[in-house]
Structure formats: C-alpha cells, structure tokens
NUGU-602229 format. One record per residue: z, x, y of N, C-alpha, C in turn; residue in three letters; chain. Coordinates in steps of 0.1 Angstrom, whole numbers, plus 5000, padded with zeros to 4 digits. Layout:
{{Z; X; Y}; {Z; X; Y}; {Z; X; Y}; ALA; A},
...
END
This chain:
{{7445; 2801; 7864}; {7444; 2810; 7846}; {7449; 2801; 7834}; MET; A},
{{7441; 2791; 7832}; {7449; 2782; 7819}; {7448; 2789; 7809}; THR; A},
{{7455; 2789; 7798}; {7460; 2792; 7787}; {7454; 2791; 7774}; ALA; A},
{{7450; 2799; 7762}; {7443; 2791; 7752}; {7454; 2789; 7743}; ASP; A},
{{7458; 2776; 7747}; {7472; 2771; 7737}; {7468; 2769; 7725}; LEU; A},
{{7459; 2774; 7719}; {7455; 2773; 7703}; {7451; 2789; 7699}; HIS; A},
{{7448; 2796; 7708}; {7452; 2809; 7700}; {7465; 2815; 7697}; ARG; A},
{{7466; 2822; 7681}; {7475; 2822; 7672}; {7483; 2835; 7685}; PRO; A},
{{7494; 2836; 7684}; {7509; 2844; 7692}; {7518; 2845; 7685}; ARG; A},
{{7520; 2841; 7671}; {7530; 2838; 7664}; {7539; 2849; 7663}; ARG; A},
{{7531; 2861; 7663}; {7539; 2878; 7660}; {7531; 2886; 7673}; SER; A},
{{7540; 2891; 7681}; {7538; 2899; 7691}; {7543; 2914; 7690}; VAL; A},
{{7535; 2925; 7684}; {7548; 2933; 7678}; {7544; 2944; 7692}; LEU; A},
{{7555; 2948; 7692}; {7554; 2961; 7703}; {7557; 2974; 7699}; TYR; A},
{{7545; 2985; 7701}; {7544; 2996; 7699}; {7548; 3006; 7705}; MET; A},
{{7555; 3017; 7705}; {7554; 3026; 7713}; {7542; 3036; 7717}; PRO; A},
{{7537; 3034; 7725}; {7526; 3038; 7729}; {7525; 3054; 7729}; ALA; A},
{{7539; 3063; 7729}; {7540; 3074; 7728}; {7540; 3080; 7712}; ALA; A},
{{7541; 3073; 7707}; {7539; 3077; 7693}; {7520; 3072; 7688}; ASN; A},
{{7515; 3084; 7686}; {7503; 3082; 7680}; {7503; 3081; 7664}; THR; A},
{{7512; 3079; 7655}; {7513; 3073; 7641}; {7515; 3059; 7644}; ARG; A},
{{7522; 3056; 7650}; {7524; 3037; 7650}; {7511; 3035; 7657}; ALA; A},
{{7510; 3041; 7667}; {7495; 3031; 7676}; {7485; 3031; 7662}; LEU; A},
{{7484; 3043; 7653}; {7470; 3040; 7641}; {7478; 3033; 7629}; GLU; A},
{{7492; 3031; 7625}; {7496; 3022; 7617}; {7494; 3013; 7625}; LYS; A},
{{7492; 3006; 7635}; {7495; 2992; 7638}; {7479; 2986; 7639}; ALA; A},
{{7467; 2991; 7633}; {7457; 2991; 7630}; {7456; 2978; 7618}; ILE; A},
{{7464; 2983; 7610}; {7470; 2972; 7598}; {7477; 2965; 7596}; THR; A},
{{7486; 2965; 7608}; {7497; 2950; 7606}; {7489; 2941; 7613}; ILE; A},
{{7492; 2933; 7607}; {7488; 2919; 7605}; {7495; 2910; 7615}; PRO; A},
{{7502; 2915; 7627}; {7506; 2908; 7639}; {7497; 2905; 7646}; SER; A},
{{7496; 2890; 7651}; {7486; 2881; 7662}; {7481; 2893; 7673}; ASP; A},
{{7494; 2898; 7673}; {7490; 2902; 7690}; {7496; 2919; 7691}; ALA; A},
{{7497; 2928; 7699}; {7501; 2938; 7700}; {7505; 2942; 7714}; LEU; A},
{{7517; 2949; 7717}; {7520; 2952; 7731}; {7521; 2969; 7725}; ILE; A},
{{7514; 2975; 7732}; {7513; 2989; 7735}; {7524; 2993; 7748}; PHE; A},
{{7534; 3000; 7741}; {7546; 2998; 7752}; {7547; 3014; 7759}; ASP; A},
{{7546; 3008; 7773}; {7547; 3026; 7781}; {7560; 3024; 7790}; LEU; A},
{{7573; 3014; 7792}; {7582; 3011; 7792}; {7595; 3015; 7782}; GLU; A},
{{7601; 3007; 7781}; {7616; 3008; 7774}; {7613; 3022; 7759}; ASP; A},
{{7603; 3021; 7755}; {7606; 3029; 7743}; {7599; 3040; 7744}; ALA; A},
{{7596; 3044; 7754}; {7588; 3061; 7763}; {7600; 3064; 7769}; VAL; A},
{{7601; 3081; 7766}; {7613; 3089; 7777}; {7602; 3093; 7788}; ALA; A},
{{7610; 3093; 7796}; {7606; 3098; 7814}; {7592; 3103; 7810}; PRO; A},
{{7599; 3121; 7798}; {7588; 3131; 7804}; {7579; 3130; 7795}; ASP; A},
{{7580; 3114; 7785}; {7568; 3118; 7777}; {7558; 3104; 7780}; ALA; A},
{{7561; 3094; 7796}; {7550; 3086; 7804}; {7540; 3090; 7804}; LYS; A},
{{7536; 3100; 7811}; {7518; 3101; 7809}; {7514; 3103; 7801}; GLU; A},
{{7518; 3109; 7791}; {7513; 3114; 7778}; {7507; 3095; 7767}; GLU; A},
{{7522; 3088; 7771}; {7520; 3078; 7766}; {7510; 3070; 7770}; ALA; A},
{{7509; 3070; 7783}; {7496; 3057; 7788}; {7485; 3066; 7785}; ARG; A},
{{7480; 3083; 7785}; {7465; 3079; 7779}; {7462; 3076; 7765}; ALA; A},
{{7480; 3078; 7755}; {7474; 3074; 7741}; {7475; 3058; 7743}; HIS; A},
{{7479; 3049; 7750}; {7476; 3038; 7750}; {7461; 3030; 7753}; ALA; A},
{{7459; 3039; 7764}; {7445; 3038; 7771}; {7439; 3040; 7758}; VAL; A},
{{7432; 3051; 7752}; {7426; 3056; 7744}; {7427; 3044; 7731}; ASP; A},
{{7434; 3042; 7725}; {7442; 3033; 7715}; {7432; 3016; 7719}; ALA; A},
{{7434; 3016; 7730}; {7428; 3001; 7734}; {7407; 3004; 7734}; VAL; A},
{{7407; 3014; 7740}; {7393; 3015; 7739}; {7384; 3021; 7726}; LYS; A},
{{7397; 3026; 7714}; {7390; 3025; 7704}; {7384; 3012; 7700}; SER; A},
{{7388; 3002; 7701}; {7385; 2992; 7697}; {7385; 2987; 7683}; GLY; A},
{{7399; 2996; 7673}; {7404; 2996; 7662}; {7408; 2980; 7659}; ALA; A},
{{7410; 2975; 7668}; {7425; 2965; 7663}; {7414; 2948; 7662}; TYR; A},
{{7405; 2952; 7662}; {7397; 2940; 7658}; {7399; 2928; 7668}; GLY; A},
{{7401; 2915; 7665}; {7400; 2902; 7674}; {7413; 2902; 7679}; SER; A},
{{7425; 2908; 7671}; {7436; 2907; 7675}; {7441; 2910; 7692}; ARG; A},
{{7448; 2904; 7702}; {7450; 2907; 7718}; {7455; 2921; 7713}; GLU; A},
{{7452; 2929; 7720}; {7458; 2940; 7729}; {7466; 2940; 7737}; VAL; A},
{{7478; 2941; 7744}; {7479; 2944; 7759}; {7487; 2955; 7762}; THR; A},
{{7488; 2960; 7770}; {7499; 2971; 7776}; {7508; 2970; 7786}; ILE; A},
{{7522; 2971; 7782}; {7534; 2966; 7791}; {7532; 2984; 7794}; ARG; A},
{{7532; 2979; 7809}; {7536; 2993; 7823}; {7547; 2991; 7823}; CYS; A},
{{7555; 3003; 7830}; {7566; 3002; 7838}; {7563; 2997; 7852}; ASN; A},
{{7576; 2994; 7854}; {7579; 2981; 7869}; {7570; 2992; 7881}; GLY; A},
{{7574; 2981; 7895}; {7564; 2996; 7904}; {7576; 2998; 7914}; LEU; A},
{{7585; 2997; 7909}; {7600; 3007; 7912}; {7605; 3019; 7908}; ASP; A},
{{7596; 3023; 7897}; {7594; 3033; 7894}; {7582; 3046; 7892}; THR; A},
{{7585; 3055; 7896}; {7571; 3066; 7894}; {7557; 3071; 7886}; PRO; A},
{{7557; 3055; 7877}; {7544; 3053; 7870}; {7541; 3041; 7868}; TRP; A},
{{7546; 3032; 7874}; {7545; 3015; 7875}; {7528; 3014; 7879}; GLY; A},
{{7525; 3020; 7892}; {7513; 3022; 7897}; {7502; 3023; 7888}; ARG; A},
{{7504; 3040; 7885}; {7495; 3048; 7877}; {7491; 3040; 7865}; ASP; A},
{{7499; 3033; 7858}; {7497; 3028; 7847}; {7489; 3015; 7845}; ASP; A},
{{7490; 3005; 7861}; {7485; 2995; 7861}; {7467; 3002; 7862}; LEU; A},
{{7469; 3011; 7870}; {7456; 3017; 7873}; {7450; 3022; 7860}; GLN; A},
{{7455; 3028; 7851}; {7450; 3032; 7842}; {7447; 3019; 7832}; ALA; A},
{{7453; 3010; 7831}; {7453; 2998; 7824}; {7443; 2985; 7830}; ALA; A},
{{7440; 2994; 7839}; {7428; 2978; 7850}; {7413; 2984; 7836}; ALA; A},
{{7413; 2993; 7837}; {7395; 2995; 7830}; {7398; 3000; 7817}; THR; A},
{{7410; 2995; 7808}; {7413; 2999; 7794}; {7403; 2989; 7785}; SER; A},
{{7402; 2981; 7788}; {7395; 2967; 7782}; {7409; 2957; 7776}; GLY; A},
{{7417; 2961; 7777}; {7434; 2954; 7774}; {7430; 2941; 7776}; ALA; A},
{{7433; 2931; 7769}; {7434; 2918; 7774}; {7445; 2914; 7783}; ALA; A},
{{7456; 2923; 7780}; {7468; 2918; 7795}; {7472; 2932; 7801}; ALA; A},
{{7476; 2930; 7812}; {7489; 2942; 7814}; {7508; 2931; 7815}; VAL; A},
{{7511; 2937; 7804}; {7529; 2929; 7803}; {7537; 2938; 7813}; VAL; A},
{{7541; 2929; 7820}; {7549; 2933; 7836}; {7564; 2929; 7834}; ILE; A},
{{7571; 2943; 7830}; {7584; 2937; 7828}; {7590; 2933; 7840}; PRO; A},
{{7608; 2924; 7840}; {7614; 2920; 7853}; {7605; 2915; 7862}; LYS; A},
{{7594; 2906; 7861}; {7587; 2898; 7868}; {7600; 2889; 7879}; VAL; A},
{{7603; 2891; 7892}; {7608; 2881; 7897}; {7607; 2868; 7901}; SER; A},
{{7593; 2874; 7912}; {7588; 2865; 7926}; {7576; 2865; 7923}; THR; A},
{{7567; 2853; 7928}; {7556; 2857; 7927}; {7546; 2866; 7937}; VAL; A},
{{7556; 2870; 7946}; {7544; 2878; 7950}; {7548; 2896; 7947}; SER; A},
{{7555; 2900; 7937}; {7553; 2909; 7928}; {7542; 2902; 7919}; TYR; A},
{{7532; 2895; 7918}; {7527; 2895; 7909}; {7515; 2891; 7913}; LEU; A},
{{7512; 2890; 7924}; {7507; 2893; 7943}; {7502; 2908; 7942}; ASP; A},
{{7512; 2914; 7940}; {7513; 2927; 7942}; {7502; 2939; 7929}; GLU; A},
{{7507; 2931; 7920}; {7507; 2938; 7907}; {7493; 2932; 7906}; VAL; A},
{{7488; 2921; 7907}; {7475; 2914; 7909}; {7466; 2920; 7917}; SER; A},
{{7474; 2928; 7931}; {7460; 2934; 7940}; {7457; 2947; 7932}; ALA; A},
{{7467; 2954; 7927}; {7466; 2967; 7926}; {7457; 2968; 7913}; ILE; A},
{{7453; 2957; 7906}; {7448; 2954; 7890}; {7434; 2955; 7900}; LEU; A},
{{7429; 2947; 7905}; {7415; 2943; 7914}; {7412; 2954; 7922}; ASP; A},
{{7422; 2960; 7931}; {7415; 2973; 7934}; {7412; 2988; 7928}; THR; A},
{{7411; 2984; 7915}; {7416; 2995; 7906}; {7402; 2994; 7896}; ALA; A},
{{7396; 2983; 7898}; {7385; 2976; 7893}; {7385; 2970; 7880}; GLY; A},
{{7397; 2962; 7878}; {7402; 2953; 7866}; {7390; 2943; 7863}; ALA; A},
{{7387; 2936; 7853}; {7377; 2927; 7855}; {7388; 2913; 7853}; PRO; A},
{{7381; 2901; 7858}; {7389; 2890; 7857}; {7392; 2882; 7848}; THR; A},
{{7391; 2890; 7839}; {7396; 2885; 7822}; {7404; 2892; 7821}; SER; A},
{{7413; 2904; 7826}; {7425; 2912; 7824}; {7435; 2900; 7829}; LEU; A},
{{7444; 2896; 7823}; {7454; 2888; 7828}; {7469; 2896; 7832}; THR; A},
{{7478; 2883; 7835}; {7493; 2897; 7833}; {7500; 2887; 7830}; ILE; A},
{{7509; 2890; 7816}; {7518; 2883; 7807}; {7534; 2893; 7817}; TRP; A},
{{7543; 2879; 7820}; {7553; 2878; 7829}; {7561; 2878; 7825}; ALA; A},
{{7568; 2893; 7823}; {7584; 2888; 7816}; {7597; 2883; 7821}; MET; A},
{{7600; 2874; 7819}; {7614; 2865; 7826}; {7622; 2871; 7817}; VAL; A},
{{7633; 2879; 7823}; {7642; 2889; 7822}; {7654; 2888; 7832}; GLU; A},
{{7653; 2882; 7843}; {7662; 2885; 7852}; {7668; 2868; 7859}; THR; A},
{{7680; 2866; 7863}; {7682; 2859; 7868}; {7678; 2848; 7878}; PRO; A},
{{7672; 2860; 7887}; {7658; 2852; 7899}; {7647; 2849; 7890}; THR; A},
{{7644; 2852; 7878}; {7627; 2849; 7874}; {7634; 2839; 7869}; ALA; A},
{{7648; 2832; 7860}; {7649; 2817; 7858}; {7650; 2807; 7870}; ILE; A},
{{7658; 2813; 7880}; {7654; 2807; 7893}; {7643; 2798; 7893}; LEU; A},
{{7635; 2807; 7896}; {7621; 2812; 7902}; {7607; 2804; 7891}; ASP; A},
{{7611; 2805; 7877}; {7605; 2807; 7867}; {7588; 2793; 7870}; VAL; A},
{{7594; 2784; 7876}; {7580; 2772; 7873}; {7572; 2779; 7887}; ARG; A},
{{7581; 2787; 7895}; {7563; 2792; 7904}; {7559; 2810; 7899}; ASP; A},
{{7569; 2809; 7887}; {7562; 2824; 7884}; {7548; 2816; 7871}; ILE; A},
{{7554; 2805; 7867}; {7546; 2802; 7858}; {7533; 2797; 7859}; ALA; A},
{{7535; 2791; 7871}; {7522; 2788; 7878}; {7510; 2800; 7885}; ARG; A},
{{7512; 2811; 7884}; {7506; 2819; 7893}; {7492; 2821; 7885}; HIS; A},
{{7485; 2823; 7894}; {7467; 2816; 7883}; {7463; 2831; 7877}; PRO; A},
{{7471; 2843; 7872}; {7466; 2852; 7865}; {7479; 2855; 7857}; ARG; A},
{{7486; 2847; 7852}; {7492; 2845; 7843}; {7494; 2834; 7835}; VAL; A},
{{7485; 2839; 7823}; {7488; 2830; 7809}; {7499; 2827; 7799}; PRO; A},
{{7508; 2834; 7801}; {7519; 2840; 7787}; {7534; 2842; 7794}; VAL; A},
{{7541; 2838; 7792}; {7557; 2842; 7801}; {7558; 2848; 7785}; LEU; A},
{{7568; 2860; 7788}; {7579; 2865; 7779}; {7589; 2865; 7779}; VAL; A},
{{7599; 2859; 7771}; {7614; 2862; 7774}; {7619; 2875; 7770}; MET; A},
{{7622; 2885; 7779}; {7629; 2897; 7775}; {7646; 2890; 7779}; GLY; A},
{{7654; 2891; 7763}; {7661; 2883; 7760}; {7675; 2895; 7763}; THR; A},
{{7670; 2906; 7758}; {7680; 2920; 7761}; {7686; 2919; 7776}; ASN; A},
{{7674; 2920; 7785}; {7678; 2922; 7798}; {7685; 2911; 7799}; ASP; A},
{{7681; 2901; 7800}; {7687; 2889; 7804}; {7702; 2887; 7804}; LEU; A},
{{7702; 2885; 7789}; {7720; 2889; 7787}; {7725; 2900; 7791}; ALA; A},
{{7723; 2908; 7794}; {7728; 2925; 7799}; {7733; 2917; 7816}; ARG; A},
{{7723; 2915; 7825}; {7723; 2908; 7834}; {7730; 2898; 7838}; GLU; A},
{{7732; 2890; 7824}; {7745; 2877; 7828}; {7755; 2884; 7823}; LEU; A},
{{7760; 2893; 7821}; {7766; 2897; 7809}; {7774; 2887; 7801}; ARG; A},
{{7762; 2883; 7795}; {7766; 2872; 7782}; {7768; 2877; 7768}; CYS; A},
{{7773; 2877; 7756}; {7770; 2884; 7742}; {7755; 2875; 7743}; ALA; A},
{{7751; 2885; 7728}; {7739; 2879; 7717}; {7749; 2875; 7708}; LEU; A},
{{7752; 2866; 7701}; {7757; 2863; 7690}; {7745; 2857; 7682}; LEU; A},
{{7749; 2853; 7670}; {7738; 2843; 7660}; {7738; 2830; 7668}; PRO; A},
{{7727; 2825; 7670}; {7725; 2814; 7676}; {7723; 2812; 7685}; GLY; A},
{{7727; 2819; 7693}; {7721; 2824; 7707}; {7727; 2814; 7719}; ARG; A},
{{7740; 2809; 7717}; {7740; 2797; 7726}; {7745; 2800; 7738}; HIS; A},
{{7743; 2811; 7742}; {7749; 2815; 7756}; {7737; 2814; 7763}; PRO; A},
{{7724; 2820; 7757}; {7709; 2820; 7763}; {7700; 2806; 7763}; LEU; A},
{{7708; 2797; 7754}; {7702; 2784; 7752}; {7695; 2778; 7766}; LEU; A},
{{7704; 2776; 7775}; {7700; 2770; 7791}; {7691; 2774; 7796}; PRO; A},
{{7689; 2786; 7791}; {7676; 2796; 7801}; {7671; 2799; 7794}; HIS; A},
{{7665; 2801; 7782}; {7652; 2794; 7775}; {7649; 2784; 7777}; LEU; A},
{{7655; 2770; 7774}; {7651; 2760; 7774}; {7647; 2758; 7790}; ALA; A},
{{7647; 2763; 7806}; {7641; 2766; 7814}; {7630; 2774; 7816}; THR; A},
{{7630; 2779; 7807}; {7617; 2789; 7811}; {7605; 2783; 7799}; ALA; A},
{{7606; 2776; 7789}; {7601; 2769; 7782}; {7591; 2752; 7793}; LEU; A},
{{7605; 2749; 7800}; {7600; 2733; 7808}; {7592; 2743; 7819}; LEU; A},
{{7593; 2752; 7823}; {7580; 2757; 7838}; {7571; 2761; 7827}; ALA; A},
{{7570; 2770; 7818}; {7553; 2770; 7807}; {7548; 2759; 7805}; ALA; A},
{{7557; 2746; 7799}; {7546; 2740; 7796}; {7543; 2730; 7808}; ARG; A},
{{7551; 2728; 7816}; {7547; 2721; 7827}; {7532; 2730; 7833}; GLU; A},
{{7535; 2743; 7834}; {7521; 2752; 7837}; {7512; 2748; 7829}; ALA; A},
{{7515; 2744; 7817}; {7504; 2750; 7805}; {7502; 2761; 7802}; GLY; A},
{{7511; 2767; 7801}; {7510; 2784; 7796}; {7518; 2789; 7785}; LYS; A},
{{7515; 2797; 7778}; {7524; 2798; 7768}; {7533; 2809; 7767}; VAL; A},
{{7541; 2808; 7761}; {7557; 2811; 7761}; {7561; 2818; 7751}; ILE; A},
{{7561; 2829; 7747}; {7566; 2841; 7736}; {7583; 2843; 7737}; LEU; A},
{{7588; 2837; 7727}; {7605; 2841; 7727}; {7606; 2854; 7727}; ASP; A},
{{7619; 2859; 7728}; {7624; 2871; 7728}; {7623; 2882; 7714}; GLY; A},
{{7628; 2890; 7713}; {7628; 2898; 7701}; {7646; 2900; 7693}; VAL; A},
{{7644; 2904; 7686}; {7656; 2902; 7672}; {7658; 2916; 7668}; TYR; A},
{{7672; 2919; 7676}; {7674; 2938; 7672}; {7676; 2939; 7661}; ASN; A},
{{7685; 2934; 7651}; {7691; 2940; 7639}; {7679; 2934; 7627}; ASP; A},
{{7671; 2947; 7625}; {7658; 2950; 7621}; {7664; 2951; 7603}; VAL; A},
{{7674; 2950; 7604}; {7683; 2948; 7586}; {7687; 2935; 7582}; LYS; A},
{{7686; 2927; 7594}; {7688; 2917; 7592}; {7682; 2902; 7588}; ASN; A},
{{7677; 2906; 7580}; {7662; 2896; 7576}; {7664; 2881; 7577}; PRO; A},
{{7676; 2878; 7571}; {7681; 2863; 7566}; {7686; 2858; 7586}; GLU; A},
{{7692; 2866; 7593}; {7694; 2863; 7605}; {7678; 2861; 7617}; GLY; A},
{{7673; 2872; 7613}; {7661; 2872; 7619}; {7649; 2857; 7619}; PHE; A},
{{7649; 2857; 7604}; {7645; 2841; 7603}; {7649; 2833; 7611}; GLU; A},
{{7662; 2830; 7606}; {7669; 2819; 7615}; {7665; 2816; 7632}; SER; A},
{{7670; 2830; 7634}; {7662; 2829; 7652}; {7645; 2823; 7649}; GLU; A},
{{7641; 2831; 7644}; {7625; 2828; 7643}; {7624; 2809; 7640}; CYS; A},
{{7628; 2801; 7634}; {7631; 2788; 7631}; {7637; 2784; 7642}; VAL; A},
{{7643; 2787; 7648}; {7652; 2779; 7659}; {7641; 2781; 7675}; GLN; A},
{{7633; 2793; 7674}; {7624; 2799; 7687}; {7615; 2788; 7682}; GLY; A},
{{7605; 2787; 7669}; {7595; 2772; 7664}; {7604; 2759; 7673}; PHE; A},
{{7612; 2757; 7667}; {7619; 2744; 7667}; {7620; 2740; 7683}; GLU; A},
{{7625; 2751; 7689}; {7626; 2752; 7707}; {7613; 2747; 7712}; MET; A},
{{7602; 2756; 7706}; {7585; 2748; 7711}; {7583; 2759; 7717}; GLY; A},
{{7585; 2778; 7715}; {7581; 2788; 7718}; {7567; 2785; 7708}; PHE; A},
{{7555; 2794; 7716}; {7544; 2795; 7711}; {7546; 2807; 7700}; ASP; A},
{{7555; 2818; 7697}; {7557; 2825; 7689}; {7567; 2839; 7692}; GLY; A},
{{7567; 2849; 7690}; {7580; 2857; 7691}; {7576; 2874; 7688}; LYS; A},
{{7582; 2879; 7698}; {7581; 2891; 7699}; {7589; 2902; 7691}; THR; A},
{{7583; 2909; 7686}; {7591; 2920; 7680}; {7590; 2935; 7682}; LEU; A},
{{7600; 2938; 7673}; {7600; 2957; 7674}; {7599; 2962; 7664}; ILE; A},
{{7597; 2956; 7648}; {7594; 2961; 7638}; {7583; 2955; 7631}; HIS; A},
{{7577; 2963; 7620}; {7563; 2960; 7616}; {7570; 2945; 7605}; PRO; A},
{{7584; 2952; 7597}; {7587; 2944; 7585}; {7591; 2928; 7592}; SER; A},
{{7590; 2927; 7604}; {7590; 2910; 7609}; {7582; 2905; 7609}; GLN; A},
{{7572; 2912; 7608}; {7555; 2901; 7611}; {7550; 2893; 7604}; VAL; A},
{{7552; 2896; 7588}; {7550; 2884; 7576}; {7561; 2873; 7580}; ASP; A},
{{7573; 2874; 7580}; {7582; 2865; 7581}; {7581; 2854; 7592}; PRO; A},
{{7578; 2858; 7604}; {7573; 2856; 7618}; {7561; 2845; 7615}; CYS; A},
{{7551; 2854; 7609}; {7541; 2843; 7610}; {7539; 2829; 7601}; ASN; A},
{{7549; 2835; 7587}; {7550; 2820; 7583}; {7554; 2809; 7589}; GLN; A},
{{7568; 2814; 7597}; {7574; 2800; 7604}; {7565; 2792; 7616}; VAL; A},
{{7555; 2804; 7622}; {7546; 2794; 7631}; {7532; 2791; 7627}; TRP; A},
{{7530; 2788; 7615}; {7520; 2790; 7609}; {7524; 2772; 7599}; ALA; A},
{{7515; 2765; 7602}; {7516; 2750; 7596}; {7512; 2756; 7580}; PRO; A},
{{7520; 2751; 7573}; {7517; 2749; 7556}; {7509; 2740; 7554}; ASP; A},
{{7505; 2739; 7539}; {7496; 2733; 7532}; {7497; 2717; 7536}; GLU; A},
{{7512; 2715; 7531}; {7516; 2703; 7534}; {7513; 2698; 7549}; ALA; A},
{{7514; 2706; 7557}; {7517; 2697; 7573}; {7504; 2699; 7570}; GLU; A},
{{7494; 2705; 7569}; {7478; 2705; 7571}; {7472; 2696; 7561}; VAL; A},
{{7476; 2685; 7552}; {7472; 2679; 7547}; {7477; 2663; 7553}; ALA; A},
{{7490; 2664; 7554}; {7492; 2652; 7566}; {7490; 2654; 7575}; HIS; A},
{{7485; 2662; 7585}; {7469; 2663; 7594}; {7462; 2649; 7592}; ALA; A},
{{7453; 2659; 7582}; {7442; 2659; 7581}; {7442; 2635; 7573}; HIS; A},
{{7454; 2636; 7570}; {7459; 2617; 7568}; {7461; 2613; 7577}; LYS; A},
{{7470; 2617; 7589}; {7470; 2610; 7602}; {7454; 2608; 7612}; VAL; A},
{{7448; 2617; 7610}; {7437; 2616; 7617}; {7427; 2606; 7608}; ILE; A},
{{7428; 2609; 7598}; {7417; 2598; 7591}; {7425; 2583; 7591}; GLU; A},
{{7434; 2583; 7590}; {7439; 2568; 7594}; {7435; 2562; 7601}; ALA; A},
{{7440; 2568; 7618}; {7434; 2567; 7627}; {7421; 2563; 7632}; PHE; A},
{{7414; 2573; 7627}; {7400; 2571; 7631}; {7391; 2555; 7620}; GLU; A},
{{7402; 2550; 7610}; {7395; 2542; 7604}; {7401; 2531; 7606}; ALA; A},
{{7412; 2529; 7613}; {7419; 2520; 7622}; {7415; 2516; 7634}; ALA; A},
{{7402; 2529; 7639}; {7403; 2523; 7653}; {7388; 2520; 7654}; VAL; A},
{{7379; 2521; 7640}; {7369; 2518; 7638}; {7370; 2497; 7631}; ALA; A},
{{7383; 2498; 7626}; {7381; 2484; 7621}; {7388; 2474; 7631}; GLU; A},
{{7393; 2478; 7646}; {7395; 2477; 7654}; {7411; 2468; 7653}; GLY; A},
{{7419; 2479; 7648}; {7432; 2473; 7644}; {7442; 2487; 7651}; ARG; A},
{{7451; 2477; 7661}; {7463; 2484; 7669}; {7475; 2493; 7658}; GLY; A},
{{7475; 2484; 7647}; {7488; 2490; 7642}; {7485; 2502; 7627}; VAL; A},
{{7486; 2515; 7631}; {7483; 2525; 7618}; {7495; 2529; 7615}; ILE; A},
{{7494; 2530; 7600}; {7512; 2535; 7590}; {7505; 2543; 7583}; THR; A},
{{7509; 2552; 7581}; {7508; 2565; 7571}; {7521; 2570; 7562}; VAL; A},
{{7522; 2567; 7550}; {7534; 2574; 7544}; {7541; 2563; 7547}; ASP; A},
{{7540; 2552; 7552}; {7548; 2542; 7552}; {7557; 2545; 7567}; GLY; A},
{{7553; 2553; 7576}; {7555; 2554; 7588}; {7547; 2552; 7599}; ARG; A},
{{7550; 2545; 7612}; {7541; 2540; 7622}; {7535; 2553; 7628}; MET; A},
{{7523; 2550; 7632}; {7515; 2561; 7638}; {7510; 2561; 7652}; ILE; A},
{{7512; 2569; 7663}; {7513; 2567; 7674}; {7500; 2578; 7680}; GLU; A},
{{7496; 2573; 7694}; {7488; 2582; 7703}; {7494; 2600; 7698}; ASN; A},
{{7507; 2600; 7697}; {7514; 2614; 7700}; {7511; 2618; 7689}; LEU; A},
{{7510; 2609; 7677}; {7511; 2617; 7660}; {7497; 2624; 7661}; HIS; A},
{{7487; 2613; 7665}; {7475; 2621; 7664}; {7471; 2634; 7671}; VAL; A},
{{7479; 2633; 7681}; {7479; 2645; 7690}; {7485; 2658; 7688}; ASP; A},
{{7495; 2653; 7677}; {7505; 2667; 7668}; {7496; 2672; 7659}; ASN; A},
{{7490; 2656; 7652}; {7481; 2664; 7643}; {7465; 2673; 7643}; ALA; A},
{{7462; 2667; 7654}; {7448; 2682; 7663}; {7454; 2686; 7663}; ARG; A},
{{7469; 2690; 7668}; {7475; 2708; 7670}; {7477; 2712; 7661}; ARG; A},
{{7479; 2705; 7651}; {7480; 2714; 7640}; {7472; 2722; 7632}; THR; A},
{{7457; 2712; 7630}; {7448; 2715; 7624}; {7439; 2728; 7631}; LEU; A},
{{7438; 2722; 7645}; {7437; 2738; 7657}; {7441; 2750; 7654}; ALA; A},
{{7455; 2749; 7652}; {7459; 2760; 7653}; {7463; 2766; 7638}; THR; A},
{{7461; 2756; 7626}; {7454; 2761; 7616}; {7441; 2770; 7613}; ALA; A},
{{7436; 2764; 7618}; {7418; 2769; 7621}; {7418; 2782; 7628}; ALA; A},
{{7426; 2784; 7639}; {7426; 2795; 7647}; {7431; 2806; 7638}; ALA; A},
{{7445; 2807; 7632}; {7453; 2815; 7622}; {7436; 2819; 7615}; ILE; A},
{{7431; 2809; 7607}; {7419; 2815; 7599}; {7411; 2821; 7599}; ALA; A},
{{7407; 2817; 7617}; {7399; 2828; 7620}; {7401; 2841; 7623}; ALA; A},
{{7411; 2840; 7625}; {7415; 2852; 7630}; {7417; 2865; 7618}; LEU; A},
{{7423; 2858; 7608}; {7421; 2868; 7593}; {7415; 2869; 7592}; SER; A},
END
C-alpha cells in the first residue's frame, strides 16, 4: 500500500481513550490526525471501557476530515486481539501497533483484522521502538498494509539504555535509519513525542530538527503542542510564492527551449522544480484540511 505523501500529518495527537472528556475535546483541536490510545495511556482495569469509548468516538464521525486512528495493545497482552477485532469495523483509518519488530508480526495483525471483517482501506501504522525494529526497518516499511511508520522514541531510548537529551544525539543514527527506510519504500514517517510539555522552546527546537531531518510530522502528547508543530511543518507565504516563481520560470524556459534557468540569481534544476511542486501540493492539502 503506497502512502499519500501529501496528506497533512504534521501534528498527530495521542488522546487517552479512557477519558471521554479528552475524546470530546479532540473534536476542536486542530491536529491533522488523532490517535485514540488504548495502550500506554490506559490503566489495565480501564482497557475494555477505553476500547468501547474509542470505537464509539470513531463511529460518531465528529472529527471531520482528519485521520482518526486507534492504538491497540500488543498481541502479547490480554487485550491486543480484542482491540484489533473491535477496531476492524470501527471506521478508523488505521490501527497503530506498538513495538512492531518483524514482518511476521505485521502479517499476524493483518490476518486478525481481515478475519474480523476489516475493509482493505484499514491500514497499519507500525511503531518503530525496539532495536530489532531498527535493524529490520526496511522490511517493516515495505509491508503492503503499512503506509506510515511512527517512531517510539521513549521506548527506543529505554531499550538502548541511552539518555533523552536536548538535540537527541544518542538517537539520531536510529532516526536516520528509519527515515531512509521510509523514503526507500515511499512511506510516511512520524517523529516521536516530546515529553516536557512545559518547555515550549525545547519542543519547537525538536520540531525544527525533525522537519530538517525529513520527517513528515510529529506525534504529540498535549494539545498545546499542536499549533507550533503545525507551523513548523507548513510552508509559509514566502516559500509558497517562491515555489510559484520557480515553476513559472521553469515552464517559461521549457516553452522557449532554454536549458539553463535562474530564479533570484540561483540556478534551477529539475530537483528544485520537484521541491517547488511538493511545497505547493503540501500547502494545498493543508488548506483543504482546514
């Protein structure tokens, strides 16, 4: 399954499915996508209730054109299989699966969804958060039911026994490896969460880092993180104007048979034209979503 690379996924907000007030609040939060969480954010004695809340919320249709997904518990837990069976016919765009380390695990998840009556449009967002996942990420990214990889940076750091530091230098090689795999497979990849919700400067810095590395967006843990995240991953007016200028100059040069093009004193090649078209497609997709 190929990914829609132009669909906005700048801000992807986790919401605890056990909290019905949070699910209602999510209706008004301008994130590009939502993850109704049945895993880390839900206590064991609230799992079944949270599952019902998540399914009801998705079926309500109250979230407009945004992608609404459900993060299920793993199949190594008492709740994972039931989560998948409930999500299969909920109308969710995807199930988010934690700690995906092998293609065979994805095949098992996919088979459970199919048996439970899931439509072919229901995809799997695979969370990359273990050493094995990093080592096998190319195969994970190629899976036909996976359009999106989600970095689980907290769990990855824990399993690597590395520190979560400003700048994230212990994680950068592993983030880059996952990015390479996503781009090779033509898939979307989302950066991991930022934990300190009371440090907006640090959060914005990490957003900029993720954007500059090439991530398509970032997963979030608090509504206050949505707006700054959206701003970082959206082309501004100057970038859109420059993209139009590049494309107009290129088309004029082609019509005149010229092989060398300059815009604002800089030589323009096909890669710049491709980037300009991507910028305009992204801006149009964001406008359509809002």
